FITI-749291 format. One line per field, with one value per residue (C-alpha): z, x, y; residue number from 1; chain. Coordinates in steps of 0.25 Angstrom, whole numbers. Layout:
FITI-749291
up	c(Z, ...)
east	c(X, ...)
north	c(Y, ...)
k	c(NUM, ...)
c	c(A, ...)
This chain:
FITI-749291
up	c(-515, -522, -530, -534, -539, -546, -554, -562, -567, -569, -584, -588, -599, -597, -586, -578, -573, -559, -555, -546, -531, -532, -543, -535, -521, -525, -532, -539, -549, -542, -539, -524, -529, -539, -528, -519, -530, -534, -519, -516, -529, -525, -513, -520, -529, -542, -555, -562, -551, -558, -546, -544, -556, -547, -537, -545, -558, -564, -563, -556, -545, -543, -542, -532, -524, -525, -520, -508, -504, -505, -498, -487, -486, -490, -481, -486, -498, -508, -511, -526, -526, -533, -521, -516, -529, -528, -514, -516, -527, -518, -505, -513, -517, -504, -497, -507, -506, -491, -490, -498, -491, -477, -482, -484, -472, -462, -466, -458, -470, -477, -470, -472, -482, -487, -477, -488, -489, -474, -476, -488, -480, -469, -480, -485, -471, -470, -483, -477, -465, -473, -481, -468, -465, -479, -478, -467, -475, -488, -490, -494, -505, -501, -512, -507, -508, -519, -513, -507, -492, -487, -474, -463, -453, -462, -469, -455, -450, -463, -462, -448, -449, -461, -464, -451, -446, -459, -463, -450, -448, -463, -460, -449, -452, -452, -457, -446, -436, -442, -440, -426, -422, -429, -433, -442, -441, -448, -460, -451, -456, -444, -434, -440, -436, -424, -420, -423, -438, -438, -431, -442, -453, -448, -445, -459, -465, -464, -476, -485, -483, -486, -499, -503, -501, -507, -520, -523, -529, -541, -543, -545, -558, -571, -585, -591, -587, -589, -579, -569, -569, -570, -557, -551, -554, -549, -536, -535, -537, -528, -517, -518, -517, -505, -498, -500, -495, -483, -482, -482, -471, -462, -465, -461, -449, -443, -446, -439, -427, -426, -428, -417, -408, -410, -410, -422, -437, -443, -455, -462, -463, -476, -468, -463, -477, -480, -467, -472, -485, -479, -467, -470, -478, -490, -491, -491, -501, -511, -508, -505, -503, -500, -514, -516, -503, -509, -521, -512, -505, -519, -522, -509, -513, -527, -523, -515, -528, -535, -527, -526, -521, -526, -520, -508, -493, -483, -471, -470, -459, -455, -457, -471, -473, -468, -477, -489, -488, -485, -497, -506, -501, -503, -517, -521, -516, -525, -537, -535, -535, -547, -554, -551, -556, -569, -571, -569, -579, -590, -588, -589, -602, -609, -606, -608, -620, -627, -625, -631, -643, -646, -644, -652, -664, -664, -664, -675, -684, -682, -685, -698, -702, -701, -710, -699, -700, -696, -686, -678, -679, -673, -662, -658, -658, -649, -640, -638, -635, -622, -609, -605, -616, -608, -596, -604, -610, -597, -590, -602, -604, -591, -585, -571, -572, -579, -568, -557, -550, -554, -540, -542, -556, -550, -539, -550, -557, -545, -541, -555, -556, -542, -539, -552, -550, -536, -540, -550, -544, -549, -540, -528, -519, -522, -513, -516, -520, -531, -537, -536, -545, -555, -556, -560, -572, -577, -591, -596, -610, -617, -627, -636, -640, -649, -645, -643, -629, -629, -640, -639, -642, -639, -627, -615, -611, -597, -587, -593, -584, -589, -583, -591, -603, -608, -615, -623, -622, -634, -635, -646, -654, -653, -644, -634, -620, -610, -607, -598, -590, -580, -570, -578, -583, -592, -596, -582, -588, -596, -583, -578, -591, -604, -618, -613, -624, -622, -624, -626, -634, -626, -634, -629, -630, -625, -623, -612, -602, -599, -589, -593, -583, -593, -589, -590, -580, -571, -570, -567, -556, -551, -551, -536, -533, -538, -528, -533, -548, -546, -539, -550, -560, -554, -552, -566, -572, -564, -568, -582, -582, -575, -586, -597, -591, -591, -605, -610, -602, -610, -623, -628, -630, -642, -638, -646)
east	c(19, 21, 8, 12, 26, 20, 10, 22, 25, 11, 14, 27, 29, 19, 21, 10, 15, 13, 11, 21, 18, 17, 7, -2, -1, 0, -14, -17, -12, -10, 3, 3, 2, 13, 22, 19, 23, 35, 40, 37, 44, 57, 59, 55, 63, 66, 64, 75, 86, 97, 102, 88, 91, 99, 87, 74, 74, 61, 52, 42, 52, 55, 40, 39, 50, 43, 30, 37, 44, 32, 23, 33, 45, 39, 47, 60, 69, 73, 88, 85, 75, 75, 77, 88, 95, 94, 98, 111, 114, 112, 118, 131, 133, 129, 140, 150, 146, 145, 159, 165, 158, 162, 176, 176, 166, 174, 188, 194, 202, 190, 186, 173, 166, 152, 141, 132, 143, 140, 125, 127, 135, 124, 113, 122, 123, 108, 106, 116, 108, 95, 103, 105, 90, 87, 98, 89, 77, 84, 84, 96, 101, 104, 114, 116, 101, 98, 87, 83, 80, 70, 66, 68, 74, 84, 88, 91, 99, 107, 110, 113, 123, 130, 129, 123, 137, 142, 129, 127, 142, 142, 128, 134, 131, 145, 141, 130, 141, 149, 137, 134, 149, 152, 138, 139, 155, 155, 162, 174, 186, 196, 184, 185, 199, 195, 193, 178, 180, 190, 180, 170, 180, 184, 170, 166, 173, 161, 155, 166, 160, 146, 151, 157, 144, 135, 145, 140, 128, 137, 140, 126, 122, 122, 119, 133, 146, 153, 143, 145, 160, 159, 152, 161, 173, 165, 163, 178, 182, 172, 174, 189, 188, 179, 188, 200, 192, 189, 203, 208, 198, 203, 218, 214, 206, 218, 228, 219, 218, 233, 234, 224, 231, 245, 239, 247, 247, 258, 264, 267, 253, 245, 234, 243, 246, 231, 229, 239, 232, 219, 222, 237, 243, 242, 227, 227, 239, 233, 218, 214, 199, 191, 190, 205, 206, 195, 204, 216, 207, 203, 218, 221, 209, 214, 229, 226, 223, 236, 244, 256, 259, 266, 279, 287, 285, 296, 288, 274, 264, 261, 246, 249, 258, 247, 237, 246, 247, 232, 228, 237, 230, 216, 220, 225, 212, 203, 213, 212, 197, 197, 206, 197, 185, 192, 196, 181, 177, 187, 184, 169, 170, 181, 181, 166, 166, 178, 173, 159, 165, 174, 163, 153, 163, 166, 152, 147, 159, 155, 140, 144, 153, 142, 133, 122, 111, 114, 103, 110, 123, 115, 109, 123, 128, 117, 120, 134, 130, 122, 128, 125, 134, 146, 143, 142, 155, 161, 156, 161, 175, 179, 189, 186, 172, 175, 185, 174, 170, 156, 151, 154, 147, 135, 135, 135, 124, 115, 118, 113, 101, 97, 88, 81, 77, 73, 63, 55, 42, 45, 57, 53, 50, 62, 74, 87, 95, 85, 86, 101, 101, 92, 100, 113, 105, 99, 104, 105, 101, 102, 91, 92, 80, 69, 75, 64, 66, 55, 46, 31, 29, 43, 47, 52, 67, 65, 62, 67, 69, 71, 84, 84, 77, 62, 55, 42, 31, 23, 12, 10, 3, 15, 8, 16, 11, 21, 35, 46, 56, 67, 64, 52, 52, 45, 46, 44, 35, 46, 53, 43, 36, 41, 37, 30, 29, 31, 18, 24, 36, 46, 55, 66, 62, 76, 89, 86, 93, 85, 88, 84, 82, 81, 71, 80, 90, 79, 73, 87, 88, 74, 76, 81, 69, 57, 47, 51, 50, 36, 31, 36, 30, 16, 17, 22, 11, 0, 4, 5, -9, -15, -9, -14, -29, -28, -24, -35, -46, -42, -44, -59, -68, -78, -92, -98)
north	c(494, 481, 482, 496, 491, 479, 487, 493, 479, 474, 470, 465, 476, 487, 498, 503, 516, 521, 536, 543, 544, 559, 559, 550, 556, 571, 574, 587, 596, 609, 617, 612, 597, 600, 606, 594, 584, 592, 593, 578, 574, 581, 571, 558, 549, 557, 550, 557, 554, 546, 539, 532, 522, 512, 512, 513, 505, 511, 523, 515, 511, 526, 528, 517, 524, 538, 531, 525, 538, 547, 538, 533, 542, 555, 563, 557, 562, 552, 552, 552, 563, 576, 584, 576, 577, 592, 593, 584, 594, 606, 601, 597, 612, 617, 609, 613, 628, 628, 621, 632, 643, 638, 638, 653, 657, 650, 654, 666, 670, 676, 688, 696, 686, 690, 686, 680, 669, 665, 665, 656, 646, 647, 643, 632, 626, 627, 619, 608, 607, 605, 594, 587, 587, 582, 571, 565, 565, 559, 544, 536, 527, 513, 509, 495, 491, 501, 508, 521, 522, 533, 527, 538, 529, 522, 535, 542, 530, 530, 545, 545, 533, 538, 553, 560, 565, 570, 577, 584, 588, 594, 601, 610, 624, 630, 644, 645, 642, 654, 663, 658, 660, 674, 680, 692, 691, 678, 684, 688, 680, 681, 677, 663, 660, 651, 637, 638, 640, 629, 619, 623, 620, 607, 602, 607, 595, 587, 595, 589, 575, 580, 587, 574, 567, 577, 578, 564, 571, 574, 559, 555, 548, 556, 554, 555, 550, 563, 570, 559, 561, 576, 577, 567, 576, 588, 580, 577, 592, 598, 588, 590, 605, 605, 595, 604, 616, 608, 604, 618, 621, 611, 615, 630, 625, 617, 629, 639, 629, 629, 644, 646, 636, 642, 656, 660, 658, 649, 657, 644, 640, 642, 648, 658, 663, 664, 672, 682, 683, 685, 694, 699, 710, 702, 703, 718, 719, 709, 713, 699, 697, 685, 681, 680, 672, 662, 660, 657, 647, 641, 640, 632, 623, 620, 619, 606, 599, 604, 594, 604, 618, 630, 634, 628, 631, 627, 630, 624, 623, 609, 610, 614, 602, 593, 600, 599, 584, 582, 591, 582, 570, 576, 581, 567, 561, 569, 568, 553, 554, 562, 552, 540, 548, 552, 537, 533, 544, 540, 526, 528, 536, 529, 514, 511, 521, 515, 501, 505, 512, 500, 490, 499, 500, 485, 481, 491, 486, 472, 475, 482, 471, 461, 471, 472, 483, 497, 497, 486, 495, 507, 498, 493, 507, 512, 500, 505, 519, 514, 517, 502, 497, 503, 495, 482, 484, 488, 475, 467, 473, 480, 471, 475, 472, 458, 455, 457, 444, 438, 442, 456, 456, 450, 461, 472, 465, 464, 478, 483, 474, 469, 481, 480, 466, 468, 478, 469, 465, 451, 449, 459, 447, 438, 437, 444, 432, 428, 442, 442, 429, 436, 448, 440, 434, 447, 451, 465, 468, 482, 485, 498, 506, 499, 486, 475, 469, 459, 455, 451, 436, 432, 424, 432, 431, 435, 446, 460, 471, 486, 491, 504, 509, 510, 499, 499, 488, 484, 474, 463, 473, 483, 493, 500, 496, 502, 505, 498, 506, 504, 493, 487, 472, 463, 448, 442, 432, 425, 422, 412, 407, 400, 404, 416, 427, 442, 449, 463, 468, 477, 487, 496, 511, 515, 508, 498, 489, 476, 466, 452, 441, 429, 419, 407, 414, 418, 404, 398, 408, 405, 390, 391, 399, 392, 399, 413, 408, 402, 415, 423, 415, 415, 430, 433, 424, 430, 444, 440, 434, 446, 455, 446, 446, 461, 461, 452, 460, 472, 465, 468, 456, 454, 449, 438)
k	c(1, 2, 3, 4, 5, 6, 7, 8, 9, 10, 11, 12, 13, 14, 15, 16, 17, 18, 19, 20, 21, 22, 23, 24, 25, 26, 27, 28, 29, 30, 31, 32, 33, 34, 35, 36, 37, 38, 39, 40, 41, 42, 43, 44, 45, 46, 47, 48, 49, 50, 51, 52, 53, 54, 55, 56, 57, 58, 59, 60, 61, 62, 63, 64, 65, 66, 67, 68, 69, 70, 71, 72, 73, 74, 75, 76, 77, 78, 79, 80, 81, 82, 83, 84, 85, 86, 87, 88, 89, 90, 91, 92, 93, 94, 95, 96, 97, 98, 99, 100, 101, 102, 103, 104, 105, 106, 107, 108, 109, 110, 111, 112, 113, 114, 115, 116, 117, 118, 119, 120, 121, 122, 123, 124, 125, 126, 127, 128, 129, 130, 131, 132, 133, 134, 135, 136, 137, 138, 139, 140, 141, 142, 143, 144, 145, 146, 147, 148, 149, 150, 151, 152, 153, 154, 155, 156, 157, 158, 159, 160, 161, 162, 163, 164, 165, 166, 167, 168, 169, 170, 171, 172, 173, 174, 175, 176, 177, 178, 179, 180, 181, 182, 183, 184, 185, 186, 187, 188, 189, 190, 191, 192, 193, 194, 195, 196, 197, 198, 199, 200, 201, 202, 203, 204, 205, 206, 207, 208, 209, 210, 211, 212, 213, 214, 215, 216, 217, 218, 219, 220, 221, 222, 223, 224, 225, 226, 227, 228, 229, 230, 231, 232, 233, 234, 235, 236, 237, 238, 239, 240, 241, 242, 243, 244, 245, 246, 247, 248, 249, 250, 251, 252, 253, 254, 255, 256, 257, 258, 259, 260, 261, 262, 263, 264, 265, 266, 267, 268, 269, 270, 271, 272, 273, 274, 275, 276, 277, 278, 279, 280, 281, 282, 283, 284, 285, 286, 287, 288, 289, 290, 291, 292, 293, 294, 295, 296, 297, 298, 299, 300, 301, 302, 303, 304, 305, 306, 307, 308, 309, 310, 311, 312, 313, 314, 315, 316, 317, 318, 319, 320, 321, 322, 323, 324, 325, 326, 327, 328, 329, 330, 331, 332, 333, 334, 335, 336, 337, 338, 339, 340, 341, 342, 343, 344, 345, 346, 347, 348, 349, 350, 351, 352, 353, 354, 355, 356, 357, 358, 359, 360, 361, 362, 363, 364, 365, 366, 367, 368, 369, 370, 371, 372, 373, 374, 375, 376, 377, 378, 379, 380, 381, 382, 383, 384, 385, 386, 387, 388, 389, 390, 391, 392, 393, 394, 395, 396, 397, 398, 399, 400, 401, 402, 403, 404, 405, 406, 407, 408, 409, 410, 411, 412, 413, 414, 415, 416, 417, 418, 419, 420, 421, 422, 423, 424, 425, 426, 427, 428, 429, 430, 431, 432, 433, 434, 435, 436, 437, 438, 439, 440, 441, 442, 443, 444, 445, 446, 447, 448, 449, 450, 451, 452, 453, 454, 455, 456, 457, 458, 459, 460, 461, 462, 463, 464, 465, 466, 467, 468, 469, 470, 471, 472, 473, 474, 475, 476, 477, 478, 479, 480, 481, 482, 483, 484, 485, 486, 487, 488, 489, 490, 491, 492, 493, 494, 495, 496, 497, 498, 499, 500, 501, 502, 503, 504, 505, 506, 507, 508, 509, 510, 511, 512, 513, 514, 515, 516, 517, 518, 519, 520, 521, 522, 523, 524, 525, 526, 527, 528, 529, 530, 531, 532, 533, 534, 535, 536, 537, 538, 539, 540, 541, 542, 543, 544, 545, 546, 547, 548, 549, 550, 551, 552, 553, 554, 555, 556, 557, 558, 559, 560)
c	c(A, A, A, A, A, A, A, A, A, A, A, A, A, A, A, A, A, A, A, A, A, A, A, A, A, A, A, A, A, A, A, A, A, A, A, A, A, A, A, A, A, A, A, A, A, A, A, A, A, A, A, A, A, A, A, A, A, A, A, A, A, A, A, A, A, A, A, A, A, A, A, A, A, A, A, A, A, A, A, A, A, A, A, A, A, A, A, A, A, A, A, A, A, A, A, A, A, A, A, A, A, A, A, A, A, A, A, A, A, A, A, A, A, A, A, A, A, A, A, A, A, A, A, A, A, A, A, A, A, A, A, A, A, A, A, A, A, A, A, A, A, A, A, A, A, A, A, A, A, A, A, A, A, A, A, A, A, A, A, A, A, A, A, A, A, A, A, A, A, A, A, A, A, A, A, A, A, A, A, A, A, A, A, A, A, A, A, A, A, A, A, A, A, A, A, A, A, A, A, A, A, A, A, A, A, A, A, A, A, A, A, A, A, A, A, A, A, A, A, A, A, A, A, A, A, A, A, A, A, A, A, A, A, A, A, A, A, A, A, A, A, A, A, A, A, A, A, A, A, A, A, A, A, A, A, A, A, A, A, A, A, A, A, A, A, A, A, A, A, A, A, A, A, A, A, A, A, A, A, A, A, A, A, A, A, A, A, A, A, A, A, A, A, A, A, A, A, A, A, A, A, A, A, A, A, A, A, A, A, A, A, A, A, A, A, A, A, A, A, A, A, A, A, A, A, A, A, A, A, A, A, A, A, A, A, A, A, A, A, A, A, A, A, A, A, A, A, A, A, A, A, A, A, A, A, A, A, A, A, A, A, A, A, A, A, A, A, A, A, A, A, A, A, A, A, A, A, A, A, A, A, A, A, A, A, A, A, A, A, A, A, A, A, A, A, A, A, A, A, A, A, A, A, A, A, A, A, A, A, A, A, A, A, A, A, A, A, A, A, A, A, A, A, A, A, A, A, A, A, A, A, A, A, A, A, A, A, A, A, A, A, A, A, A, A, A, A, A, A, A, A, A, A, A, A, A, A, A, A, A, A, A, A, A, A, A, A, A, A, A, A, A, A, A, A, A, A, A, A, A, A, A, A, A, A, A, A, A, A, A, A, A, A, A, A, A, A, A, A, A, A, A, A, A, A, A, A, A, A, A, A, A, A, A, A, A, A, A, A, A, A, A, A, A, A, A, A, A, A, A, A, A, A, A, A, A, A, A, A, A, A, A, A, A, A, A, A, A, A, A, A, A, A, A, A, A, A, A, A, A)
């Protein structure tokens, strides 16, 4: 595996691409091979998954992960696969729909509901059971170590210790229990006024936790800030409504238990008035059907967020008093959550945007006052339009960030770049303490498209690592030799030699972020580790000598 990984970095500038594991292992061009390729690709790490950026720094690193999974963990599902993304989307809507459906099918106030509604609930229960099985077969993400774990034993242990009870409890097929208990009379309303239904409703509270967990799908990484916060607000709204639905179910269940215990209906309770609407003379006189009753249910759900009620009642059922206080607390929790999200949204839009606009205006005015070229003005304007510029301004002008202690800032820097340096073959065998010291001296540089990053015939500054963007590599004769992408590096020879000139030029094809490990800073760190420096020097020089010999062997010789 080490040789396979090193072949990607055989030359300090030129990429030697590797084929995907499915292309090498699934041979043929028939429809059966295409189907097999498509099926296996569903469960492997997806190249298009945006969440993978923090774990895999280049396309080649993703190919390595796909290779490892296909050869060693073929029966596992990658948490960043296409199938898992689709299933997360599906199961979220299944849980929400099942919760709303069970609210109607288990309520004794709704009589003679259509049977397809119960069949739909049974199908949704079956999908949730399938989700439980798929959860066992899916790997998990270790955010502390920044890696994906696919080992069956570790995944099973993680699932059983943290999620097993909630997932199993929420996967209980409630509609199946209704069919087992009532059979063909499952749509009978009055038959459901008993302890059995109350127990199902109380036990169904575990699905609320699964909805909250599944709704995290909406908060995944997206391209624009507006999309990110739109789905965050959607999550708050849906979670809030489902929480109130569950709260109403619990309120009705405890009221029913008291009515059954006392063998009479307390007329002061709100449930008593709803019973009158459903089965009393009011239903016949006003011609109230199940549709109008569902509108009443919707009003009760939304009224919780109004923070007040209409009219004044002198006599109240004690459970209704307790429910009112609890509903007030629940509503305030979601209002507070919404306020925090609004503040974060406005801050992300306005603060960094205002700072960029001010800095852009001041800088352009200064450039024009100095009568510099218009091309430089356009280049500066392009720089201020980069998203990375907002982060730089925030780091420099945000008082909260500036007031952080140096230790916290170092932790932030290590969290950003630690994994990237650890994946480089140059430092793969080094101890963690050395890499941590190197991360602290790494410098981030932004290059715009068409900028010259490295020039042939010029002494190298140090090791350059591509964080984001695409760069083109040109020979001394200005011939394009290859491209560099996220996670690639070049210029490592300058770390261990003096007066070594670059043999190729590197030009930014797109806007790029380069991490520069300056050679003097590198040597200052490695003063305490002479053995590692000597080994690196030997390895880099041997690799360079081999590459030079290969180049010379390709030059045609003229016989005399």
